[in-house]
mmCIF file as gemmi writes it, N, C-alpha and C atoms, coordinates in Angstrom:
data_model
loop_
_atom_site.group_PDB
_atom_site.id
_atom_site.type_symbol
_atom_site.label_atom_id
_atom_site.label_alt_id
_atom_site.label_comp_id
_atom_site.label_asym_id
_atom_site.label_entity_id
_atom_site.label_seq_id
_atom_site.pdbx_PDB_ins_code
_atom_site.Cartn_x
_atom_site.Cartn_y
_atom_site.Cartn_z
_atom_site.occupancy
_atom_site.B_iso_or_equiv
_atom_site.pdbx_formal_charge
_atom_site.auth_seq_id
_atom_site.auth_asym_id
_atom_site.pdbx_PDB_model_num
ATOM 1 N N . UNK Axp A 1 ? 119.99 70.058 117.39 1 0 ? 1 A 1
ATOM 2 C CA . UNK Axp A 1 ? 119.555 69.188 116.344 1 0 ? 1 A 1
ATOM 3 C C . UNK Axp A 1 ? 118.403 68.339 116.759 1 0 ? 1 A 1
ATOM 4 N N . UNK Axp A 2 ? 117.486 67.993 115.935 1 0 ? 2 A 1
ATOM 5 C CA . UNK Axp A 2 ? 116.308 67.252 116.345 1 0 ? 2 A 1
ATOM 6 C C . UNK Axp A 2 ? 116.686 65.795 116.136 1 0 ? 2 A 1
ATOM 7 N N . UNK Axp A 3 ? 116.416 65.092 117.302 1 0 ? 3 A 1
ATOM 8 C CA . UNK Axp A 3 ? 116.705 63.814 117.246 1 0 ? 3 A 1
ATOM 9 C C . UNK Axp A 3 ? 115.993 62.823 116.417 1 0 ? 3 A 1
ATOM 10 N N . UNK Axp A 4 ? 114.782 63.089 116.31 1 0 ? 4 A 1
ATOM 11 C CA . UNK Axp A 4 ? 113.975 62.115 115.445 1 0 ? 4 A 1
ATOM 12 C C . UNK Axp A 4 ? 113.592 63.019 114.103 1 0 ? 4 A 1
ATOM 13 N N . UNK Axp A 5 ? 113.572 62.528 113.051 1 0 ? 5 A 1
ATOM 14 C CA . UNK Axp A 5 ? 113.41 63.272 111.818 1 0 ? 5 A 1
ATOM 15 C C . UNK Axp A 5 ? 111.914 63.327 111.803 1 0 ? 5 A 1
ATOM 16 N N . UNK Axp A 6 ? 111.518 64.667 111.278 1 0 ? 6 A 1
ATOM 17 C CA . UNK Axp A 6 ? 110.046 64.758 110.911 1 0 ? 6 A 1
ATOM 18 C C . UNK Axp A 6 ? 109.4 64.159 109.898 1 0 ? 6 A 1
ATOM 19 N N . UNK Axp A 7 ? 108.235 63.903 109.771 1 0 ? 7 A 1
ATOM 20 C CA . UNK Axp A 7 ? 107.589 63.22 108.79 1 0 ? 7 A 1
ATOM 21 C C . UNK Axp A 7 ? 107.74 63.983 107.364 1 0 ? 7 A 1
ATOM 22 N N . UNK Axp A 8 ? 107.726 63.458 106.375 1 0 ? 8 A 1
ATOM 23 C CA . UNK Axp A 8 ? 108.126 63.967 105.087 1 0 ? 8 A 1
ATOM 24 C C . UNK Axp A 8 ? 107.072 65.205 104.602 1 0 ? 8 A 1
ATOM 25 N N . UNK Axp A 9 ? 105.72 64.785 105.089 1 0 ? 9 A 1
ATOM 26 C CA . UNK Axp A 9 ? 104.845 66.054 104.861 1 0 ? 9 A 1
ATOM 27 C C . UNK Axp A 9 ? 104.932 67.256 105.539 1 0 ? 9 A 1
ATOM 28 N N . UNK Axp A 10 ? 105.964 67.075 106.524 1 0 ? 10 A 1
ATOM 29 C CA . UNK Axp A 10 ? 106.239 68.403 107.323 1 0 ? 10 A 1
ATOM 30 C C . UNK Axp A 10 ? 107.527 68.993 106.963 1 0 ? 10 A 1
ATOM 31 N N . UNK Axp A 11 ? 108.261 68.26 106.024 1 0 ? 11 A 1
ATOM 32 C CA . UNK Axp A 11 ? 109.44 68.913 105.565 1 0 ? 11 A 1
ATOM 33 C C . UNK Axp A 11 ? 109.424 69.26 104.208 1 0 ? 11 A 1
ATOM 34 N N . UNK Axp A 12 ? 108.223 69.301 103.345 1 0 ? 12 A 1
ATOM 35 C CA . UNK Axp A 12 ? 108.091 70.133 102.284 1 0 ? 12 A 1
ATOM 36 C C . UNK Axp A 12 ? 108.332 71.694 102.178 1 0 ? 12 A 1
ATOM 37 N N . UNK Axp A 13 ? 109.016 72.004 101.27 1 0 ? 13 A 1
ATOM 38 C CA . UNK Axp A 13 ? 109 73.363 101.209 1 0 ? 13 A 1
ATOM 39 C C . UNK Axp A 13 ? 107.537 74.002 100.754 1 0 ? 13 A 1
ATOM 40 N N . UNK Axp A 14 ? 107.287 75.22 101.176 1 0 ? 14 A 1
ATOM 41 C CA . UNK Axp A 14 ? 106.052 75.968 100.935 1 0 ? 14 A 1
ATOM 42 C C . UNK Axp A 14 ? 105.869 76.056 99.344 1 0 ? 14 A 1
ATOM 43 N N . UNK Axp A 15 ? 104.538 75.984 99.012 1 0 ? 15 A 1
ATOM 44 C CA . UNK Axp A 15 ? 104.327 75.978 97.594 1 0 ? 15 A 1
ATOM 45 C C . UNK Axp A 15 ? 103.754 77.629 97.467 1 0 ? 15 A 1
ATOM 46 N N . UNK Axp A 16 ? 104.237 78.224 96.59 1 0 ? 16 A 1
ATOM 47 C CA . UNK Axp A 16 ? 103.478 79.603 96.233 1 0 ? 16 A 1
ATOM 48 C C . UNK Axp A 16 ? 102.811 79.741 95.041 1 0 ? 16 A 1
ATOM 49 N N . UNK Axp A 17 ? 101.494 79.547 95.059 1 0 ? 17 A 1
ATOM 50 C CA . UNK Axp A 17 ? 100.809 79.818 93.831 1 0 ? 17 A 1
ATOM 51 C C . UNK Axp A 17 ? 100.797 80.954 93.018 1 0 ? 17 A 1
ATOM 52 N N . UNK Axp A 18 ? 100.287 81.091 91.839 1 0 ? 18 A 1
ATOM 53 C CA . UNK Axp A 18 ? 100.226 82.084 91.019 1 0 ? 18 A 1
ATOM 54 C C . UNK Axp A 18 ? 99.254 83.142 91.815 1 0 ? 18 A 1
ATOM 55 N N . UNK Axp A 19 ? 99.53 84.42 91.45 1 0 ? 19 A 1
ATOM 56 C CA . UNK Axp A 19 ? 98.655 85.61 92.194 1 0 ? 19 A 1
ATOM 57 C C . UNK Axp A 19 ? 97.566 85.733 91.371 1 0 ? 19 A 1
ATOM 58 N N . UNK Axp A 20 ? 96.935 86.927 91.574 1 0 ? 20 A 1
ATOM 59 C CA . UNK Axp A 20 ? 95.755 87.44 90.886 1 0 ? 20 A 1
ATOM 60 C C . UNK Axp A 20 ? 96.272 87.892 89.473 1 0 ? 20 A 1
ATOM 61 N N . UNK Axp A 21 ? 95.129 87.861 88.463 1 0 ? 21 A 1
ATOM 62 C CA . UNK Axp A 21 ? 95.565 88.434 87.062 1 0 ? 21 A 1
ATOM 63 C C . UNK Axp A 21 ? 96.053 89.866 87.372 1 0 ? 21 A 1
ATOM 64 N N . UNK Axp A 22 ? 96.959 90.326 86.444 1 0 ? 22 A 1
ATOM 65 C CA . UNK Axp A 22 ? 97.344 91.873 86.675 1 0 ? 22 A 1
ATOM 66 C C . UNK Axp A 22 ? 96.714 92.78 85.762 1 0 ? 22 A 1
ATOM 67 N N . UNK Axp A 23 ? 95.622 92.185 85.062 1 0 ? 23 A 1
ATOM 68 C CA . UNK Axp A 23 ? 94.727 93.015 84.338 1 0 ? 23 A 1
ATOM 69 C C . UNK Axp A 23 ? 94.237 94.032 84.979 1 0 ? 23 A 1
ATOM 70 N N . UNK Axp A 24 ? 94.651 95.412 84.608 1 0 ? 24 A 1
ATOM 71 C CA . UNK Axp A 24 ? 93.966 96.569 85.233 1 0 ? 24 A 1
ATOM 72 C C . UNK Axp A 24 ? 92.384 96.617 85.247 1 0 ? 24 A 1
ATOM 73 N N . UNK Axp A 25 ? 91.857 96.252 84.272 1 0 ? 25 A 1
ATOM 74 C CA . UNK Axp A 25 ? 90.493 96.042 84.042 1 0 ? 25 A 1
ATOM 75 C C . UNK Axp A 25 ? 89.711 95.298 85.02 1 0 ? 25 A 1
ATOM 76 N N . UNK Axp A 26 ? 90.512 94.213 85.386 1 0 ? 26 A 1
ATOM 77 C CA . UNK Axp A 26 ? 89.916 93.272 86.447 1 0 ? 26 A 1
ATOM 78 C C . UNK Axp A 26 ? 90.202 93.83 87.793 1 0 ? 26 A 1
ATOM 79 N N . UNK Axp A 27 ? 91.427 94.477 88.017 1 0 ? 27 A 1
ATOM 80 C CA . UNK Axp A 27 ? 91.759 94.955 89.304 1 0 ? 27 A 1
ATOM 81 C C . UNK Axp A 27 ? 90.86 96.122 89.702 1 0 ? 27 A 1
ATOM 82 N N . UNK Axp A 28 ? 90.266 97.041 88.572 1 0 ? 28 A 1
ATOM 83 C CA . UNK Axp A 28 ? 89.31 98.074 88.941 1 0 ? 28 A 1
ATOM 84 C C . UNK Axp A 28 ? 87.971 97.517 89.431 1 0 ? 28 A 1
ATOM 85 N N . UNK Axp A 29 ? 87.655 96.544 89.089 1 0 ? 29 A 1
ATOM 86 C CA . UNK Axp A 29 ? 86.296 96.117 89.504 1 0 ? 29 A 1
ATOM 87 C C . UNK Axp A 29 ? 86.535 95.555 91.106 1 0 ? 29 A 1
ATOM 88 N N . UNK Axp A 30 ? 87.545 95.313 91.903 1 0 ? 30 A 1
ATOM 89 C CA . UNK Axp A 30 ? 87.441 94.876 92.971 1 0 ? 30 A 1
ATOM 90 C C . UNK Axp A 30 ? 87.337 96.055 93.96 1 0 ? 30 A 1
ATOM 91 N N . UNK Axp A 31 ? 86.334 95.963 94.765 1 0 ? 31 A 1
ATOM 92 C CA . UNK Axp A 31 ? 86.307 97.13 95.795 1 0 ? 31 A 1
ATOM 93 C C . UNK Axp A 31 ? 87.809 97.446 96.683 1 0 ? 31 A 1
ATOM 94 N N . UNK Axp A 32 ? 87.876 98.484 96.827 1 0 ? 32 A 1
ATOM 95 C CA . UNK Axp A 32 ? 88.999 98.99 97.777 1 0 ? 32 A 1
ATOM 96 C C . UNK Axp A 32 ? 89.368 98.272 98.94 1 0 ? 32 A 1
ATOM 97 N N . UNK Axp A 33 ? 87.964 98.117 99.615 1 0 ? 33 A 1
ATOM 98 C CA . UNK Axp A 33 ? 88.242 97.088 100.957 1 0 ? 33 A 1
ATOM 99 C C . UNK Axp A 33 ? 88.485 95.95 100.661 1 0 ? 33 A 1
ATOM 100 N N . UNK Axp A 34 ? 88.017 95.015 99.813 1 0 ? 34 A 1
ATOM 101 C CA . UNK Axp A 34 ? 88.185 93.855 99.41 1 0 ? 34 A 1
ATOM 102 C C . UNK Axp A 34 ? 89.527 93.815 98.969 1 0 ? 34 A 1
ATOM 103 N N . UNK Axp A 35 ? 90.114 94.652 98.109 1 0 ? 35 A 1
ATOM 104 C CA . UNK Axp A 35 ? 91.515 94.498 97.638 1 0 ? 35 A 1
ATOM 105 C C . UNK Axp A 35 ? 92.359 94.759 98.569 1 0 ? 35 A 1
ATOM 106 N N . UNK Axp A 36 ? 92.435 95.538 99.84 1 0 ? 36 A 1
ATOM 107 C CA . UNK Axp A 36 ? 93.004 95.661 101.02 1 0 ? 36 A 1
ATOM 108 C C . UNK Axp A 36 ? 93.069 94.318 101.664 1 0 ? 36 A 1
ATOM 109 N N . UNK Axp A 37 ? 91.828 93.448 101.805 1 0 ? 37 A 1
ATOM 110 C CA . UNK Axp A 37 ? 91.819 92.373 102.453 1 0 ? 37 A 1
ATOM 111 C C . UNK Axp A 37 ? 92.812 91.212 101.804 1 0 ? 37 A 1
ATOM 112 N N . UNK Axp A 38 ? 92.323 91.256 100.519 1 0 ? 38 A 1
ATOM 113 C CA . UNK Axp A 38 ? 93.554 90.458 99.68 1 0 ? 38 A 1
ATOM 114 C C . UNK Axp A 38 ? 94.914 90.584 99.774 1 0 ? 38 A 1
ATOM 115 N N . UNK Axp A 39 ? 95.022 91.814 99.93 1 0 ? 39 A 1
ATOM 116 C CA . UNK Axp A 39 ? 96.692 92.073 99.977 1 0 ? 39 A 1
ATOM 117 C C . UNK Axp A 39 ? 97.214 91.63 101.425 1 0 ? 39 A 1
ATOM 118 N N . UNK Axp A 40 ? 96.365 91.759 102.522 1 0 ? 40 A 1
ATOM 119 C CA . UNK Axp A 40 ? 96.777 91.314 103.719 1 0 ? 40 A 1
ATOM 120 C C . UNK Axp A 40 ? 96.804 90.001 103.858 1 0 ? 40 A 1
ATOM 121 N N . UNK Axp A 41 ? 95.961 89.11 103.159 1 0 ? 41 A 1
ATOM 122 C CA . UNK Axp A 41 ? 95.82 87.783 103.055 1 0 ? 41 A 1
ATOM 123 C C . UNK Axp A 41 ? 97.198 87.268 102.366 1 0 ? 41 A 1
ATOM 124 N N . UNK Axp A 42 ? 97.51 87.9 101.272 1 0 ? 42 A 1
ATOM 125 C CA . UNK Axp A 42 ? 98.748 87.698 100.447 1 0 ? 42 A 1
ATOM 126 C C . UNK Axp A 42 ? 99.872 87.615 101.168 1 0 ? 42 A 1
ATOM 127 N N . UNK Axp A 43 ? 100.155 88.889 101.903 1 0 ? 43 A 1
ATOM 128 C CA . UNK Axp A 43 ? 101.467 89.046 102.947 1 0 ? 43 A 1
ATOM 129 C C . UNK Axp A 43 ? 101.459 88.174 103.692 1 0 ? 43 A 1
ATOM 130 N N . UNK Axp A 44 ? 100.369 87.778 104.599 1 0 ? 44 A 1
ATOM 131 C CA . UNK Axp A 44 ? 100.368 86.857 105.488 1 0 ? 44 A 1
ATOM 132 C C . UNK Axp A 44 ? 100.834 85.659 105.152 1 0 ? 44 A 1
ATOM 133 N N . UNK Axp A 45 ? 100.23 85.067 103.752 1 0 ? 45 A 1
ATOM 134 C CA . UNK Axp A 45 ? 100.637 83.861 103.384 1 0 ? 45 A 1
ATOM 135 C C . UNK Axp A 45 ? 102.188 83.763 103.185 1 0 ? 45 A 1
ATOM 136 N N . UNK Axp A 46 ? 102.743 84.873 102.373 1 0 ? 46 A 1
ATOM 137 C CA . UNK Axp A 46 ? 104.045 85.018 102.207 1 0 ? 46 A 1
ATOM 138 C C . UNK Axp A 46 ? 105.024 84.804 103.352 1 0 ? 46 A 1
ATOM 139 N N . UNK Axp A 47 ? 104.58 85.484 104.311 1 0 ? 47 A 1
ATOM 140 C CA . UNK Axp A 47 ? 105.314 85.467 105.596 1 0 ? 47 A 1
ATOM 141 C C . UNK Axp A 47 ? 105.482 84.149 106.308 1 0 ? 47 A 1
ATOM 142 N N . UNK Axp A 48 ? 104.296 83.57 106.336 1 0 ? 48 A 1
ATOM 143 C CA . UNK Axp A 48 ? 104.261 82.108 106.666 1 0 ? 48 A 1
ATOM 144 C C . UNK Axp A 48 ? 104.869 81.199 105.605 1 0 ? 48 A 1
ATOM 145 N N . UNK Axp A 49 ? 104.846 81.493 104.644 1 0 ? 49 A 1
ATOM 146 C CA . UNK Axp A 49 ? 105.605 80.441 103.507 1 0 ? 49 A 1
ATOM 147 C C . UNK Axp A 49 ? 106.936 80.629 103.747 1 0 ? 49 A 1
ATOM 148 N N . UNK Axp A 50 ? 107.506 81.901 104.152 1 0 ? 50 A 1
ATOM 149 C CA . UNK Axp A 50 ? 108.931 82.21 104.233 1 0 ? 50 A 1
ATOM 150 C C . UNK Axp A 50 ? 109.48 81.575 105.643 1 0 ? 50 A 1
ATOM 151 N N . UNK Axp A 51 ? 108.767 81.569 106.535 1 0 ? 51 A 1
ATOM 152 C CA . UNK Axp A 51 ? 108.859 80.974 108.008 1 0 ? 51 A 1
ATOM 153 C C . UNK Axp A 51 ? 109.07 79.566 107.715 1 0 ? 51 A 1
ATOM 154 N N . UNK Axp A 52 ? 108.176 79.063 107.155 1 0 ? 52 A 1
ATOM 155 C CA . UNK Axp A 52 ? 108.108 77.435 106.894 1 0 ? 52 A 1
ATOM 156 C C . UNK Axp A 52 ? 109.499 77.005 106.206 1 0 ? 52 A 1
ATOM 157 N N . UNK Axp A 53 ? 109.836 77.872 104.804 1 0 ? 53 A 1
ATOM 158 C CA . UNK Axp A 53 ? 111.009 77.347 104.369 1 0 ? 53 A 1
ATOM 159 C C . UNK Axp A 53 ? 112.241 77.495 105.354 1 0 ? 53 A 1
ATOM 160 N N . UNK Axp A 54 ? 112.355 78.718 105.955 1 0 ? 54 A 1
ATOM 161 C CA . UNK Axp A 54 ? 113.509 78.859 106.862 1 0 ? 54 A 1
ATOM 162 C C . UNK Axp A 54 ? 113.461 77.683 107.892 1 0 ? 54 A 1
ATOM 163 N N . UNK Axp A 55 ? 112.32 77.374 108.394 1 0 ? 55 A 1
ATOM 164 C CA . UNK Axp A 55 ? 112.472 76.28 109.446 1 0 ? 55 A 1
ATOM 165 C C . UNK Axp A 55 ? 113.064 75.125 108.7 1 0 ? 55 A 1
ATOM 166 N N . UNK Axp A 56 ? 112.498 74.526 107.524 1 0 ? 56 A 1
ATOM 167 C CA . UNK Axp A 56 ? 113.107 73.491 106.74 1 0 ? 56 A 1
ATOM 168 C C . UNK Axp A 56 ? 114.697 73.634 106.462 1 0 ? 56 A 1
ATOM 169 N N . UNK Axp A 57 ? 114.901 74.943 106.126 1 0 ? 57 A 1
ATOM 170 C CA . UNK Axp A 57 ? 116.565 75.185 105.656 1 0 ? 57 A 1
ATOM 171 C C . UNK Axp A 57 ? 117.235 75.093 107.009 1 0 ? 57 A 1
ATOM 172 N N . UNK Axp A 58 ? 116.813 75.233 107.999 1 0 ? 58 A 1
ATOM 173 C CA . UNK Axp A 58 ? 117.449 75.065 109.432 1 0 ? 58 A 1
ATOM 174 C C . UNK Axp A 58 ? 117.748 73.708 109.705 1 0 ? 58 A 1
ATOM 175 N N . UNK Axp A 59 ? 116.784 72.815 109.492 1 0 ? 59 A 1
ATOM 176 C CA . UNK Axp A 59 ? 116.789 71.385 109.646 1 0 ? 59 A 1
ATOM 177 C C . UNK Axp A 59 ? 117.792 70.682 108.465 1 0 ? 59 A 1
ATOM 178 N N . UNK Axp A 60 ? 117.714 71.251 107.248 1 0 ? 60 A 1
ATOM 179 C CA . UNK Axp A 60 ? 118.167 70.515 106.111 1 0 ? 60 A 1
ATOM 180 C C . UNK Axp A 60 ? 118.797 71.638 105.082 1 0 ? 60 A 1
ATOM 181 N N . UNK Axp A 61 ? 119.831 72.24 105.66 1 0 ? 61 A 1
ATOM 182 C CA . UNK Axp A 61 ? 120.119 73.467 104.813 1 0 ? 61 A 1
ATOM 183 C C . UNK Axp A 61 ? 120.237 73.267 103.141 1 0 ? 61 A 1
ATOM 184 N N . UNK Axp A 62 ? 119.691 74.363 102.54 1 0 ? 62 A 1
ATOM 185 C CA . UNK Axp A 62 ? 119.703 74.45 101.148 1 0 ? 62 A 1
ATOM 186 C C . UNK Axp A 62 ? 118.373 73.804 100.66 1 0 ? 62 A 1
ATOM 187 N N . UNK Axp A 63 ? 117.674 73.213 101.387 1 0 ? 63 A 1
ATOM 188 C CA . UNK Axp A 63 ? 116.459 72.363 100.761 1 0 ? 63 A 1
ATOM 189 C C . UNK Axp A 63 ? 115.442 73.45 100.063 1 0 ? 63 A 1
ATOM 190 N N . UNK Axp A 64 ? 115.282 74.736 100.452 1 0 ? 64 A 1
ATOM 191 C CA . UNK Axp A 64 ? 114.108 75.434 99.987 1 0 ? 64 A 1
ATOM 192 C C . UNK Axp A 64 ? 114.788 76.843 99.692 1 0 ? 64 A 1
ATOM 193 N N . UNK Axp A 65 ? 116.188 76.716 99.042 1 0 ? 65 A 1
ATOM 194 C CA . UNK Axp A 65 ? 116.673 77.916 98.611 1 0 ? 65 A 1
ATOM 195 C C . UNK Axp A 65 ? 116.191 78.624 97.837 1 0 ? 65 A 1
ATOM 196 N N . UNK Axp A 66 ? 115.701 77.824 96.429 1 0 ? 66 A 1
ATOM 197 C CA . UNK Axp A 66 ? 115.218 78.389 95.324 1 0 ? 66 A 1
ATOM 198 C C . UNK Axp A 66 ? 113.882 78.596 95.184 1 0 ? 66 A 1
ATOM 199 N N . UNK Axp A 67 ? 112.974 78.512 96.527 1 0 ? 67 A 1
ATOM 200 C CA . UNK Axp A 67 ? 111.714 78.327 96.693 1 0 ? 67 A 1
ATOM 201 C C . UNK Axp A 67 ? 111.007 79.77 96.862 1 0 ? 67 A 1
ATOM 202 N N . UNK Axp A 68 ? 111.612 80.975 96.422 1 0 ? 68 A 1
ATOM 203 C CA . UNK Axp A 68 ? 110.899 82.322 96.654 1 0 ? 68 A 1
ATOM 204 C C . UNK Axp A 68 ? 110.112 82.678 95.547 1 0 ? 68 A 1
ATOM 205 N N . UNK Axp A 69 ? 109.869 81.901 94.444 1 0 ? 69 A 1
ATOM 206 C CA . UNK Axp A 69 ? 109.135 82.491 93.373 1 0 ? 69 A 1
ATOM 207 C C . UNK Axp A 69 ? 107.634 81.628 93.323 1 0 ? 69 A 1
ATOM 208 N N . UNK Axp A 70 ? 106.881 82.245 92.56 1 0 ? 70 A 1
ATOM 209 C CA . UNK Axp A 70 ? 105.318 81.332 92.708 1 0 ? 70 A 1
ATOM 210 C C . UNK Axp A 70 ? 105.546 80.233 91.712 1 0 ? 70 A 1
ATOM 211 N N . UNK Axp A 71 ? 104.826 79.245 92.005 1 0 ? 71 A 1
ATOM 212 C CA . UNK Axp A 71 ? 104.808 78.01 91.246 1 0 ? 71 A 1
ATOM 213 C C . UNK Axp A 71 ? 104.608 78.33 89.833 1 0 ? 71 A 1
ATOM 214 N N . UNK Axp A 72 ? 105.282 77.71 88.826 1 0 ? 72 A 1
ATOM 215 C CA . UNK Axp A 72 ? 104.968 77.795 87.42 1 0 ? 72 A 1
ATOM 216 C C . UNK Axp A 72 ? 105.691 78.975 86.748 1 0 ? 72 A 1
ATOM 217 N N . UNK Axp A 73 ? 106.866 79.679 87.514 1 0 ? 73 A 1
ATOM 218 C CA . UNK Axp A 73 ? 107.409 80.789 87.136 1 0 ? 73 A 1
ATOM 219 C C . UNK Axp A 73 ? 109.026 80.442 86.916 1 0 ? 73 A 1
């Protein structure tokens, strides 16, 4: 157990913003290599957000339990 409580800004659950629009006409305009890069970034962001939430939940169980969906949904 951590002796000192971490600062509040370090114990906020990760925010998950809305993704890109799912309009097929817009997606078709993104070059394949750029789209692949966007997907890699999104997966890395999601993994980091999940890791942060698990760390916060380990210190304060249940804090980020309902935080797996993007903001606004």
